[in-house]
TIGU-950072 format. One record per residue (C-alpha): residue in three letters; x, y, z. Coordinates in steps of 0.5 Angstrom, whole numbers, padded with zeros to 4 digits, always signed. Layout:
<pts>
ALAXYZ;...
</pts>
This chain:
<pts>
MET+0015+0008+0055;LYS+0016+0003+0060;LYS+0009+0000+0058;TYR+0009-0007+0058;ILE+0003-0012+0055;GLY+0001-0016+0060;ILE-0001-0022+0056;SER+0002-0026+0050;ILE+0001-0023+0044;ILE+0002-0029+0040;ALA-0003-0033+0045;VAL-0008-0027+0044;ALA-0007-0029+0036;MET-0008-0036+0038;GLY-0014-0035+0043;LEU-0019-0031+0038;GLY-0020-0037+0034;LEU-0019-0033+0027;THR-0025-0034+0023;SER-0019-0036+0017;CYS-0018-0044+0016;ASN-0010-0046+0018;ASP-0009-0052+0020;PHE-0001-0051+0022;LEU-0003-0046+0028;ASP-0006-0052+0031;LYS+0001-0056+0031;LEU+0006-0051+0031;PRO+0007-0052+0040;ASP+0008-0060+0037;ASN+0014-0057+0032;ARG+0017-0052+0038;THR+0020-0059+0040;GLU+0021-0062+0033;ALA+0025-0057+0028;ASN+0031-0058+0029;THR+0032-0062+0022;GLU+0032-0059+0015;GLU+0027-0062+0012;LYS+0023-0060+0019;VAL+0025-0052+0019;GLN+0024-0052+0011;ARG+0016-0054+0013;LEU+0015-0049+0018;LEU+0017-0042+0014;VAL+0012-0044+0010;ALA+0008-0041+0015;ALA+0012-0035+0016;TYR+0008-0031+0010;PRO+0001-0027+0013;THR-0006-0030+0010;HIS-0009-0024+0011;ASP-0007-0017+0008;HIS-0007-0010+0009;MET-0011-0008+0002;ALA-0017-0007+0005;PHE-0017-0002+0010;THR-0011+0001+0008;GLU-0015+0002+0001;TYR-0021+0006+0004;ALA-0017+0010+0008;SER-0013+0013+0003;ASP-0016+0019-0002;ASN-0017+0013-0008;VAL-0024+0013-0005;ASP-0029+0017-0005;ASP-0037+0017-0001;MET-0041+0017-0006;GLY-0047+0019-0002;ALA-0052+0017+0005;ASN-0057+0015-0001;ASN-0052+0009-0003;PRO-0054+0003+0001;TYR-0048-0001+0000;SER-0045-0001+0005;ASP-0043-0003+0013;ARG-0040-0001+0019;PHE-0033-0005+0018;ILE-0032-0001+0012;ASP-0035+0007+0015;GLN-0030+0006+0020;LEU-0024+0004+0015;TYR-0026+0010+0011;SER-0028+0016+0016;TRP-0021+0012+0020;THR-0025+0011+0026;ASP-0022+0005+0031;VAL-0024-0001+0028;THR-0028-0004+0033;GLU-0032-0009+0028;THR-0029-0015+0026;ASP-0027-0018+0019;ASN-0021-0023+0016;GLN-0020-0016+0013;ASP-0019-0012+0019;PRO-0013-0009+0022;GLU-0013-0014+0029;SER-0012-0019+0024;TYR-0007-0018+0020;TRP-0004-0015+0027;MET-0005-0022+0029;ASP-0002-0025+0023;LEU+0004-0022+0023;TYR+0006-0024+0029;GLN+0005-0030+0028;CYS+0009-0030+0022;VAL+0015-0026+0027;GLU+0014-0032+0032;THR+0014-0038+0026;ALA+0021-0035+0024;ASN+0024-0035+0030;LEU+0022-0041+0033;ALA+0026-0043+0025;LEU+0032-0039+0028;GLU+0032-0043+0034;GLY+0032-0050+0031;LEU+0038-0048+0026;GLU+0041-0046+0032;SER+0040-0053+0035;MET+0042-0056+0030;GLY+0049-0053+0030;GLY+0048-0047+0027;ALA+0047-0046+0019;THR+0053-0049+0017;THR+0050-0051+0010;LYS+0049-0047+0003;THR+0041-0050+0005;LEU+0042-0048+0012;LYS+0044-0041+0010;GLU+0039-0039+0006;MET+0033-0042+0011;GLU+0037-0038+0016;ALA+0036-0032+0011;GLU+0030-0033+0009;ALA+0027-0033+0017;LEU+0030-0027+0018;LEU+0027-0024+0012;CYS+0020-0026+0015;ARG+0022-0023+0022;ALA+0024-0017+0019;TYR+0018-0016+0014;ALA+0013-0017+0019;HIS+0016-0012+0023;PHE+0016-0007+0017;MET+0010-0007+0016;LEU+0008-0007+0023;VAL+0010-0001+0025;ASN+0009+0002+0018;LEU+0001+0001+0020;PHE+0001+0002+0027;ALA+0006+0007+0029;PRO+0007+0014+0026;HIS+0012+0014+0020;TYR+0019+0014+0021;ASP+0023+0021+0023;VAL+0029+0021+0024;ASN+0028+0028+0027;ASN+0023+0025+0033;THR+0027+0019+0036;SER+0021+0017+0041;ALA+0015+0016+0037;LEU+0013+0009+0039;GLY+0014+0004+0034;VAL+0011-0003+0035;SER+0015-0010+0040;TYR+0020-0013+0036;VAL+0021-0020+0039;THR+0027-0024+0037;GLU+0026-0030+0041;SER+0020-0035+0041;GLU+0015-0035+0047;LYS+0017-0040+0053;GLU+0012-0037+0057;LEU+0006-0038+0060;ASN+0005-0030+0060;PRO+0010-0025+0057;GLN+0011-0018+0058;TYR+0014-0014+0051;GLN+0015-0007+0052;ARG+0013-0003+0045;GLU+0020+0001+0042;THR+0021+0007+0038;VAL+0020+0007+0031;HIS+0027+0009+0031;GLN+0029+0003+0035;ASN+0024-0002+0030;TYR+0028+0000+0024;ALA+0036-0001+0027;HIS+0033-0008+0029;ILE+0029-0009+0021;GLN+0035-0007+0019;ALA+0040-0011+0023;ASP+0035-0017+0020;LEU+0036-0015+0013;GLU+0043-0015+0013;ALA+0044-0021+0017;ALA+0040-0024+0011;LEU+0042-0021+0004;PRO+0049-0024+0004;ASN+0046-0032+0003;VAL+0039-0031+0001;GLY+0039-0035-0005;ASP+0033-0040-0008;SER+0036-0047-0009;TYR+0031-0051-0004;PHE+0025-0047-0006;SER+0019-0050-0010;ALA+0016-0046-0011;PRO+0020-0039-0011;LYS+0016-0033-0013;TYR+0012-0035-0005;HIS+0018-0034-0002;PHE+0023-0029+0000;ASN+0028-0031-0006;LYS+0033-0027-0009;LEU+0030-0021-0012;ALA+0025-0020-0008;ALA+0030-0020-0001;TYR+0033-0014-0005;ALA+0026-0011-0007;PHE+0023-0011+0000;ALA+0031-0008+0002;THR+0030-0003-0003;ARG+0023+0000-0001;PHE+0026-0001+0007;TYR+0032+0004+0006;LEU+0028+0009+0002;TYR+0023+0009+0008;TYR+0029+0009+0012;GLU+0032+0015+0009;LYS+0038+0012+0006;TYR+0037+0013-0002;ASP+0044+0010-0003;LYS+0043+0004+0000;ALA+0036+0004-0005;VAL+0039+0005-0011;GLU+0044+0000-0010;CYS+0040-0005-0007;ALA+0034-0003-0013;ASN+0041-0004-0018;VAL+0040-0012-0016;VAL+0034-0013-0018;LEU+0033-0008-0025;GLY+0040-0011-0027;SER+0042-0007-0034;ASN+0035-0008-0037;PRO+0030-0004-0033;ARG+0024-0006-0038;ALA+0025-0013-0038;MET+0023-0014-0030;LEU+0017-0010-0031;ARG+0010-0012-0032;ASP+0008-0014-0040;TYR+0002-0008-0040;GLN+0002-0009-0049;ALA+0001-0017-0047;ILE-0005-0015-0042;GLY-0007-0010-0047;ALA-0008-0015-0053;MET-0011-0020-0048;THR-0020-0021-0049;ARG-0023-0016-0044;ASP-0025-0021-0039;PHE-0023-0021-0032;GLU-0021-0028-0029;PRO-0016-0028-0035;VAL-0012-0022-0034;ALA-0014-0022-0026;GLN-0010-0030-0026;HIS-0005-0027-0031;ASN-0003-0021-0027;ILE-0001-0027-0021;GLU+0003-0031-0026;ALA+0010-0033-0023;THR+0013-0034-0029;LEU+0012-0028-0030;LYS+0019-0023-0028;CYS+0015-0017-0025;ASN+0012-0021-0020;LEU+0018-0021-0014;LEU+0013-0024-0009;LEU+0007-0026-0008;MET+0002-0027-0002;THR-0004-0031-0001;SER-0009-0027+0003;TYR-0017-0028+0005;SER-0019-0022+0002;ASN-0025-0019-0001;GLN-0021-0014-0006;PRO-0024-0018-0013;ILE-0031-0016-0009;ASN-0030-0009-0008;PHE-0025-0007-0014;GLY-0027-0012-0019;PRO-0032-0014-0025;TYR-0037-0017-0019;TYR-0038-0010-0016;THR-0046-0009-0016;GLY-0045-0002-0012;LYS-0041+0002-0006;ARG-0042+0007-0002;TYR-0034+0008-0002;SER-0031+0008-0009;HIS-0026+0009-0014;ASN-0030+0014-0018;ALA-0030+0017-0025;TYR-0028+0024-0021;ILE-0022+0021-0018;GLY-0020+0017-0024;GLY-0021+0023-0029;ASN-0018+0028-0024;GLU-0013+0025-0019;ASP-0010+0019-0023;ILE-0011+0014-0029;ASP-0014+0020-0033;ALA-0010+0026-0029;ILE-0003+0023-0030;ALA-0004+0021-0038;ASN-0006+0028-0039;ALA+0000+0032-0035;LEU+0006+0027-0039;TRP+0004+0024-0045;LYS-0003+0028-0047;GLU+0001+0030-0054;THR+0001+0022-0056;ILE-0006+0022-0055;PRO-0010+0022-0061;SER-0016+0028-0060;ASP-0022+0023-0061;GLN-0019+0019-0055;THR-0018+0020-0047;GLY-0013+0019-0042;TYR-0016+0012-0041;GLN-0015+0010-0048;SER-0008+0011-0048;TYR-0006+0005-0043;TYR-0004-0002-0045;PHE-0009-0004-0039;GLN-0016-0004-0039;VAL-0020+0002-0035;VAL-0026-0002-0033;ARG-0031+0003-0032;TYR-0038+0002-0028;SER-0044+0006-0029;GLY-0051+0006-0026;THR-0056+0007-0021;ASN-0051+0007-0015;LEU-0045+0004-0019;ASN-0040+0009-0019;THR-0033+0007-0020;TRP-0026+0006-0024;VAL-0023-0001-0023;THR-0017-0004-0027;TRP-0017-0012-0026;ARG-0011-0014-0021;LEU-0013-0019-0016;PRO-0017-0026-0017;TYR-0022-0028-0014;LEU-0022-0035-0011;PHE-0026-0039-0006;GLU-0026-0044-0002;TYR-0031-0048+0000;THR-0031-0050+0008;ASP-0039-0053+0006;PRO-0040-0055-0001;VAL-0047-0057+0000;ALA-0049-0049+0004;GLY-0045-0045-0001;ILE-0041-0042+0005;GLY-0034-0041+0005;PHE-0028-0036+0005;ARG-0025-0031+0000;HIS-0018-0031-0003;THR-0014-0028-0007;VAL-0007-0027-0009;TYR-0003-0021-0010;ASN+0004-0018-0011;ALA+0007-0015-0005;PHE+0013-0013-0009;THR+0014-0012-0017;GLY+0020-0010-0021;ASP+0015-0004-0023;GLU+0015-0001-0016;VAL+0022-0003-0016;LEU+0024+0002-0022;LEU+0019+0007-0019;ASN+0022+0006-0012;ARG+0030+0008-0015;ALA+0027+0013-0018;GLU+0025+0017-0012;ALA+0031+0015-0009;TYR+0034+0019-0015;ILE+0031+0025-0014;MET+0032+0025-0007;LEU+0040+0024-0009;GLY+0039+0030-0013;ASP+0041+0025-0020;TYR+0035+0027-0024;ASP+0037+0026-0030;ARG+0037+0018-0028;ALA+0031+0018-0025;ALA+0026+0022-0031;ALA+0030+0015-0034;ASP+0027+0011-0030;MET+0020+0015-0030;THR+0021+0014-0038;VAL+0022+0007-0037;TRP+0015+0006-0033;MET+0011+0011-0038;GLN+0013+0008-0044;ASN+0012+0001-0041;ILE+0005+0002-0039;SER+0003+0007-0044;ARG+0002+0006-0052;THR+0001+0012-0054;ALA+0008+0015-0051;ASP+0011+0008-0053;ARG+0009+0008-0059;GLU+0012+0015-0060;GLY+0018+0014-0057;LEU+0016+0020-0052;THR+0022+0021-0047;LEU+0022+0025-0041;THR+0028+0029-0037;PRO+0027+0033-0031;GLU+0025+0040-0035;SER+0019+0037-0038;ILE+0017+0034-0033;THR+0018+0040-0029;GLU+0014+0044-0034;LYS+0009+0039-0035;MET+0007+0039-0027;ASP+0008+0046-0027;LYS+0001+0047-0031;ILE-0002+0043-0025;GLN-0006+0047-0021;TYR-0005+0044-0013;SER-0011+0040-0010;TYR-0016+0042-0005;THR-0013+0049-0004;GLN-0020+0053-0006;ASN-0027+0053-0005;TYR-0032+0054-0011;VAL-0039+0056-0012;ARG-0044+0053-0018;ASN-0049+0056-0021;ALA-0057+0052-0022;GLN-0054+0049-0029;GLY-0048+0046-0024;ALA-0043+0050-0028;ILE-0037+0052-0024;ILE-0039+0060-0023;GLN-0033+0063-0017;THR-0027+0060-0014;LYS-0025+0061-0007;SER-0018+0061-0005;LYS-0019+0059+0003;LYS-0013+0062+0005;ASP-0013+0069+0003;SER-0022+0069+0001;VAL-0020+0072-0006;ILE-0026+0071-0010;THR-0024+0070-0017;VAL-0029+0068-0023;GLY-0027+0060-0027;THR-0029+0054-0030;ASP-0024+0049-0030;GLU-0026+0046-0026;GLY-0020+0041-0026;THR-0016+0046-0021;LEU-0021+0043-0016;SER-0018+0036-0015;THR-0012+0035-0020;LEU-0006+0030-0018;LYS-0001+0035-0015;LYS-0002+0035-0007;HIS+0003+0040-0003;LEU+0007+0036+0001;HIS+0009+0036+0008;PRO+0014+0030+0010;LYS+0019+0031+0015;PHE+0025+0030+0011;ALA+0028+0037+0007;ILE+0025+0037+0000;ASP+0026+0044-0005;ALA+0020+0048-0006;GLU+0014+0048-0009;GLY+0016+0048-0017;SER+0023+0046-0016;ILE+0025+0041-0021;GLN+0026+0036-0014;GLU+0019+0037-0012;SER+0016+0037-0020;MET+0019+0030-0021;ILE+0016+0028-0013;GLN+0009+0030-0016;ALA+0010+0026-0022;LEU+0013+0020-0018;LEU+0008+0020-0013;ALA+0002+0020-0019;MET+0006+0014-0022;ARG+0007+0010-0017;ARG-0001+0011-0015;VAL-0003+0008-0021;GLU+0002+0002-0022;THR+0000+0001-0015;MET-0008+0002-0015;HIS-0013-0002-0011;GLU-0008-0006-0007;GLY-0008+0000-0001;LYS-0001+0002-0001;ARG-0003+0009-0003;TRP-0004+0009+0004;PHE+0004+0010+0006;ASP+0007+0014+0001;ILE+0000+0019+0004;LYS+0003+0018+0011;ARG+0011+0019+0009;TRP+0010+0025+0005;GLY+0005+0029+0010;ILE-0001+0029+0004;ARG-0007+0032+0007;ILE-0013+0029+0004;PRO-0021+0030+0005;ARG-0026+0026+0006;ARG-0031+0027+0001;VAL-0039+0026-0001;MET-0041+0027-0008;ASP-0047+0029-0011;SER-0052+0026-0015;SER-0048+0028-0022;GLY-0041+0025-0018;LYS-0038+0032-0017;PRO-0036+0034-0010;LYS-0041+0036-0006;GLU-0039+0036+0002;ILE-0033+0035+0005;THR-0034+0033+0012;ASP-0027+0032+0014;TRP-0019+0032+0013;LEU-0014+0028+0015;GLU-0009+0033+0017;VAL-0001+0033+0016;ASP-0001+0031+0023;ASP-0007+0027+0024;LEU-0006+0022+0029;ARG-0010+0017+0026;ARG-0005+0016+0020;ALA-0002+0012+0026;ILE-0008+0005+0026;GLN-0010+0004+0033;ILE-0008-0002+0036;PRO-0012-0008+0036;MET-0018-0007+0042;LYS-0016-0015+0045;VAL-0009-0013+0046;LYS-0011-0006+0048;ASP-0015-0010+0053;ALA-0010-0014+0055;GLY-0006-0007+0058;TYR-0001-0006+0051;GLU-0001+0002+0050;PRO-0005+0004+0045;ASN-0004+0010+0040;PRO-0006+0017+0042;ARG-0012+0020+0040;ALA-0015+0027+0040;THR-0020+0029+0043;SER-0024+0034+0038;ASP-0030+0035+0033;ASN-0027+0030+0028;GLY-0027+0024+0031;GLY-0021+0023+0035;GLY-0016+0025+0030;GLN-0011+0031+0030;LEU-0015+0037+0032;ILE-0015+0041+0026;ASP-0016+0048+0022;GLU-0024+0050+0020;GLN-0027+0045+0014;TYR-0029+0049+0009;MET-0035+0046+0005;LEU-0037+0045-0002;LYS-0042+0049-0003;ASP-0048+0048-0009;
</pts>
C-alpha cells in the first residue's frame, strides 16, 4: 500500500500533449491565482467535465462484441488489445490513458474552483453554494469513474483492494507524491463529497444545465453510486427524486423515435437533445463510437453481431419477456419502438442502434483532417429507473421492482405497450426459468452445420439437442461478492431480467462492462465462423480475473505509480483459468 507516484499525475497529463485540442489546459496555471470571482469560478467549472470517454475500451472488453475471424481485415492493434483484455500500449484518443489523464485534470480543475471559493470567504450565497456543489460533484464523479475502471469493484469484505489516489487539493509543488488508497477509502471520499454537495445542488446559474451537474443529474449519479456501494435504501431515495410520481415521463420517448424516418443523423441528434427530460447529463468527447457502431460501419473484425443480438440481448429479451405480444410474422427486434439496424455482407455482420451522433471538428479544412467527436448521455432517466428496480430487488421489494421493469418494458416495446403486458415477480421468474444459462455446454455440429450433440463441460454427460439458444442466452451465471438468493429464485430471476434490460438500454455506450464486474459475470472471447456462429473460444475472463481492473496507464506506471497486479499464465496475463473448452465444427 505504501507506494507513491514520483511525478505529478497532472503534470504527466499536461506534458503528454494529448491529441485533443483544449486551449483551457494552456491557460489553467494563470487561472489558479485568478479564480477569485463568481464569474471566474463559473468559467473554471466548465472545464471540470471530461472530454474523453471510456466507451470504446469498455465496450470492446465486454460481451457485446465477438471476433468475426482473422479473415476480417478491419481492425488495428489498439482495438485488438481492448478486445483481448491486454494491457494497452497503443495510444488513441479513446484509450484508457487519455481518459485517466482527463479525469485527473477534471479533479484538478474542481479543486481549483473549490480553493477559489474558499479564497472569496467561502460559499456564502445561493449561487456560490451551487458552484461549490458542482465542483464537489465533478470531483466525486471523476474519482468514481477512475476507481470503477482502474481498480477491482467494491467488495464490502475486501478492505485492502487497491483503489486510486483521491486528490482533494490542487497541485502546489513541482513533484507531488500520491498514494493509492483502497477502494473502500475511495468510496468513503466519494460519499463525503456527494453528501456535501446534494443539499446545495441547483440549476440557477447554468446557461446549459444539461451539460452540468444539475439537480436531477446529481441525484442520478448518487443513485448509481449508492447502488454500487450496496446502500440500496439510499439508491431508492435518490432515484425517487429523479423519477417523481410519473416515472415514464422521465424516460426516453421511444415511440417518437419509432415514428422518425430511418435516417441516422436525425435519430442520433434527437437522442442527445438537451430539451428531453430523459437526458440528465450530456457530455462531449473525442470518440469513434459513431463510426464503430453506426451507419458509417464499413466492416469490423469485432462486432455486435447477429448472433449476440439474436441470442443474448435484443431478440433474446423480447422473446423472453414479451414474446406473446409479438405477431407471428415478426421477430423480437421488430417489437421495439426504436430501430434495430442490421448490416450484413462481406466482412460485415452487425446489429446496431443509432444512439451517438457523429460530429467532426476540422483542424485543417483544406487537408480534411481533424477530430471525431460525439455527445453521449452520462446519466438518463431510463438508467435511473433500472437502477431503482435493481435496488428494490436487492431489498426484497419485488412488486415495486416488477412495476419499474414493466414501465421500462412498455416504454421500449411497441407490442408490450400496445397489449398492456404487465410483469410480476412470478411471471418474470416463470419466464426466466424457461431459459438455460449460457456457456455451460459444449456442442458438435454435423457436416450441414446442425447441432448434433451437446456436452456438459462440468460432468461430461452427452445429450442430443438441436436448440442453439441453449448455448448462448441472456442468462449468465452470477458470482457477485455480495449475497444473493439461489439460481432460479425470484430474486436471481429478476436480476437476470434486469441485467438484460440494462444491456439493451446502454448498448454501444460501454456500460455493460460495469455490470460484468459488479455481478462477476464470466465471459468468453469467441471466434465466429463464416456463417456467423461460434467456432472457437480462445480465452475467458474469469470471475476473479485480474484483468477486470484495467491497467494503470503505462506513463503513470513508469513514473513510479503502483500498477494493478497481473498473473503470469498462458492466457495473456490474466487470472489463471480452468481448462478451456472449444466449440468444435
